[in-house]
C-alpha positions in Angstrom: -29.2 -20.6 -28.9 -30.7 -20.8 -25.3 -30.6 -17.7 -23.4 -29.3 -19.2 -20.2 -26.5 -21.1 -21.8 -23.1 -20.3 -20.6 -20.7 -18.7 -23.2 -16.9 -18.6 -23.1 -14.9 -15.6 -24.1 -13.8 -17.4 -27.6 -17.6 -18.2 -28.4 -18.6 -14.7 -27.7 -15.6 -13.2 -29.8 -16.9 -15.4 -32.5 -20.4 -14.2 -32.1 -19.3 -10.5 -32.5 -16.5 -11.5 -35.1 -13.6 -10.0 -32.8 -10.8 -11.2 -31.1 -10.7 -12.5 -27.6 -8.5 -9.4 -26.9 -11.1 -7.2 -28.1 -13.6 -9.2 -25.6 -11.4 -8.5 -22.5 -10.9 -5.0 -23.5 -14.9 -4.6 -23.5 -15.1 -6.3 -19.9 -12.2 -3.8 -18.8 -14.3 -0.6 -20.0 -17.7 -2.0 -18.5 -19.2 -2.4 -21.9 -20.4 -5.9 -21.7 -21.5 -7.9 -18.6 -19.8 -11.1 -17.6 -19.4 -13.4 -14.4 -16.7 -15.9 -13.3 -16.8 -19.6 -12.8 -13.6 -20.1 -10.7 -10.9 -18.3 -12.9 -13.2 -18.6 -16.1 -14.7 -15.8 -17.6 -18.5 -16.5 -18.7 -21.5 -14.8 -20.2 -24.9 -15.6 -21.1 -26.8 -14.9 -24.2 -28.6 -11.9 -22.6 -25.1 -10.3 -21.9 -24.2 -10.3 -25.5 -27.6 -9.2 -26.8 -27.5 -6.4 -24.2 -24.1 -5.3 -25.7 -25.3 -5.3 -29.1 -28.3 -3.3 -28.2 -26.3 -0.6 -26.4 -23.8 -0.5 -29.2 -26.6 0.4 -31.5 -28.1 3.0 -29.4 -25.0 4.0 -27.2 -26.0 7.8 -27.6 -29.2 7.7 -26.3 -28.7 5.2 -23.0 -24.9 6.1 -21.8 -25.3 8.8 -19.1 -21.5 9.4 -18.7 -20.1 11.5 -21.5 -16.7 10.2 -22.5 -14.1 12.5 -23.7 -11.1 11.6 -26.3 -7.8 12.3 -25.1 -7.0 14.8 -28.0 -10.7 15.9 -28.4 -11.4 19.6 -28.6 -13.9 18.9 -26.0 -11.5 18.9 -23.4 -11.7 22.3 -22.6 -10.7 24.1 -19.3 -12.8 22.6 -16.4 -14.8 25.2 -14.6 -15.8 23.7 -11.0 -18.4 26.6 -10.5 -20.6 24.9 -13.2 -22.4 21.7 -13.2 -20.0 19.6 -15.4 -16.7 18.1 -14.3 -14.2 16.0 -16.1 -12.5 13.1 -14.2 -9.5 11.4 -15.9 -8.2 8.0 -15.5 -8.8 4.4 -16.7 -10.2 2.4 -13.9 -13.9 1.1 -14.1 -14.2 2.4 -10.3 -14.2 5.9 -11.8 -16.8 5.0 -14.3 -19.0 3.9 -11.6 -18.2 7.3 -9.4 -19.1 9.4 -12.5 -22.6 7.6 -12.7 -23.3 8.2 -8.9 -22.5 11.9 -9.6 -24.7 11.9 -12.4 -27.4 10.7 -10.3 -26.8 13.7 -7.8 -27.2 16.0 -10.5 -23.6 16.7 -11.5 -22.6 16.2 -15.0 -19.5 13.9 -14.7 -17.5 13.3 -17.9 -14.7 10.9 -18.3 -11.5 11.2 -20.2 -9.6 8.1 -20.2 -5.8 9.5 -19.8 -3.0 7.6 -17.9 -1.8 8.7 -14.6 1.1 11.1 -16.1 -1.2 12.6 -18.6 -4.3 13.1 -16.1 -1.9 15.2 -13.8 -0.9 17.3 -16.9 -4.5 17.7 -17.5 -5.1 18.8 -14.0 -2.2 21.1 -14.1 -3.5 23.0 -17.2 -7.0 23.1 -15.8 -8.5 20.6 -18.3 -9.8 18.4 -15.6 -11.1 18.3 -12.2 -9.8 15.2 -10.8 -7.0 12.6 -12.1 -6.5 9.0 -10.9 -2.9 8.6 -10.2 -1.1 5.3 -9.3 2.5 6.2 -9.9 5.6 4.6 -7.9 8.6 6.8 -7.2 11.3 4.1 -7.0 13.9 6.7 -5.3 11.4 7.8 -2.7 9.7 4.4 -2.5 6.4 6.4 -2.3 3.2 6.3 -4.3 1.7 9.4 -6.1 2.9 12.4 -3.8 6.3 12.8 -5.4 4.7 13.1 -8.8 2.0 15.5 -7.7 4.6 17.9 -6.4 6.7 17.6 -9.6 3.7 18.1 -12.2 1.4 20.4 -10.5 3.8 23.2 -9.4 2.1 26.0 -7.7 -1.4 24.0 -7.5 -2.8 23.5 -4.2 -4.0 19.8 -4.4 -5.5 17.1 -2.2 -5.0 13.3 -2.8 -8.0 11.1 -1.8 -7.7 7.3 -1.5 -9.8 4.9 -3.9 -8.0 1.9 -3.4 -4.9 -0.2 -2.9 -4.3 -3.3 -5.1 -1.5 -5.5 -6.0 1.0 -5.0 -8.5 3.1 -7.6 -10.2 4.0 -9.7 -13.1 1.6 -11.6 -15.5 3.1 -15.0 -16.5 1.9 -18.1 -18.4 -0.1 -20.6 -16.2 2.4 -22.8 -14.1 5.2 -19.9 -14.4 7.2 -22.2 -16.8 10.2 -19.6 -17.1 10.2 -19.8 -13.1 10.1 -16.0 -13.0 10.4 -14.6 -9.4 11.1 -10.9 -9.5 12.7 -7.8 -11.0 16.1 -9.4 -11.7 14.5 -11.8 -14.3 13.8 -9.0 -16.6 17.4 -9.0 -17.6 17.4 -12.8 -18.7 17.9 -13.1 -22.1 15.3 -16.1 -22.3 12.6 -13.8 -21.0 10.7 -11.6 -23.1 8.2 -8.8 -21.9 5.2 -6.6 -23.1 5.3 -3.1 -22.3 2.6 -0.2 -21.9 2.9 3.3 -23.1 5.0 6.0 -21.8 3.3 7.9 -18.9 1.3 4.7 -17.8 1.6 3.5 -14.3 3.3 0.1 -15.4 5.7 1.8 -17.6 7.0 4.3 -15.0 7.1 1.5 -12.4 9.1 -0.7 -14.8 11.4 2.2 -15.9 12.0 3.1 -12.1 13.0 -0.4 -11.2 15.3 -0.7 -14.4 17.2 2.7 -13.1 17.6 1.2 -9.8 18.9 -1.8 -11.1 21.1 0.2 -13.6 19.6 -1.4 -16.5 18.7 0.3 -19.9 15.3 -0.5 -21.5 17.3 -1.6 -25.0 18.7 -4.7 -23.0 15.4 -5.9 -22.1 13.9 -8.1 -24.7 10.2 -6.9 -25.8 10.8 -3.5 -24.1 9.4 -1.7 -27.2 6.3 -3.9 -27.6 3.6 -1.6 -26.1 0.0 -2.8 -25.5 -2.9 -0.6 -25.0 -4.3 -1.8 -21.5 -3.4 -4.4 -18.7 -6.3 -6.6 -20.1 -5.2 -7.0 -23.5 -1.5 -7.6 -22.2 -2.6 -10.1 -19.9 -4.4 -11.8 -22.8 -1.4 -11.8 -24.7 0.7 -13.2 -22.1 -1.7 -16.1 -21.6 -1.6 -16.6 -25.4 2.3 -17.2 -25.3 3.4 -14.0 -27.3 5.7 -13.0 -24.3 6.7 -14.2 -20.9 6.2 -11.4 -18.6 4.2 -8.2 -18.4 3.5 -5.8 -15.5 0.1 -5.2 -14.3 -2.7 -5.7 -11.5 -4.0 -8.8 -9.9 -7.5 -8.0 -10.5 -7.1 -8.2 -14.2 -5.3 -11.7 -14.0 -8.4 -13.0 -12.4 -10.4 -12.5 -15.6 -7.9 -14.3 -17.9 -7.6 -17.9 -18.5 -4.2 -19.6 -18.7 -2.4 -16.9 -16.6 -0.7 -16.5 -13.1 0.1 -13.5 -11.2 3.4 -12.8 -9.0 2.5 -10.2 -6.7 5.3 -7.6 -6.0 4.2 -4.5 -4.2 1.0 -2.8 -3.0 -0.1 0.0 -5.3 -2.0 3.1 -3.8 -4.6 4.2 -6.2 -5.5 8.0 -5.4 -7.7 10.5 -6.8 -5.9 13.9 -7.3 -8.3 17.2 -6.8 -7.4 20.5 -7.1 -8.2 22.2 -3.6 -10.6 24.7 -5.3 -12.6 21.8 -6.7 -12.8 20.0 -3.5 -14.7 22.9 -1.7 -17.1 23.5 -4.4 -20.4 21.5 -4.2 -19.5 19.0 -6.9 -16.3 18.3 -4.9 -18.2 17.9 -1.7 -20.6 15.3 -3.4 -17.8 13.5 -4.9 -16.1 12.9 -1.5 -19.3 12.2 0.2 -19.9 9.4 -2.6 -16.3 7.9 -1.9 -17.2 7.6 1.8 -20.7 6.3 1.5 -21.7 2.7 2.4 -23.8 2.5 -1.0 -20.7 3.1 -3.2 -18.5 0.8 -1.2 -21.3 -1.8 -1.3 -21.3 -1.6 -5.2 -17.6 -1.9 -5.7 -17.5 -5.3 -3.6 -17.8 -7.4 -6.7 -14.5 -6.0 -8.0 -12.3 -8.3 -6.6 -8.6 -8.0 -6.0 -9.1 -4.4 -4.6 -8.7 -3.1 -0.9 -11.0 -0.3 -0.2 -9.9 0.2 3.6 -8.9 4.0 3.1 -11.5 4.9 0.3 -12.4 8.5 0.7 -9.5 9.3 3.2 -7.3 12.5 2.3 -3.8 10.9 2.1 -1.8 14.0 1.4 -2.1 17.8 0.8 0.5 19.4 -1.5 
């Protein structure tokens, strides 16, 4: 096969003997390179060969240590030492960890959702936790949850990005879905995220506001691992609607996106960590032109306040 040939998602899935959903998950985790032609994701044979090589030699080439959610390695973090733990599921945090690594800080990554990440921060098991949780009652992102889940902890919320949150629907929107009220329609089925995820908390908050019970929503109990696998499932006709971010929708063929609100994505830090050498370097990276330039290829995000302190609690 010619190295320059453009490969589709299905062709790469066939080469690796996995499903298309797995390929989208690899893209989300930054484990396989890809590019886009319009709305279509494409790969080169070099991209596939590089992924196979990295998979064979992952321990020797991967600078950022990944911690499993339930791993005994997730011990209490110590901001006085060289190693730090950053929790969250966005690829921006992987890039941040690599920049810290280049500056002599061993940044370990733990892929917790926002709710779990705040609990780990409260327990002293991480130094920084990504948070993008919407409080439907206060109509505010992040700060209400930090106050509730980190009682007695002095914390600072530093912005990473803003991004559109909304519905994934099949291309052309055949069910003519427009907003939250469509969740109650009997001809509409959904896919859901796990308890504690930002999409699940956003959904549950809206259902509470509309006085609807999850049991009344078709597909409410069908949980998916990630926005990417969920978006791929919607495009494949497994359900009519799912909640996620616009950026992911641009990676999937056969999908439309209905924006509902602008999500604020913050990094929550203990004040004691922010005042440490590692914390100062982290903030410096977020505010640097070099870091901002590296993120420009991540379409669908707005970095207007990146590195700005949004709240102190």
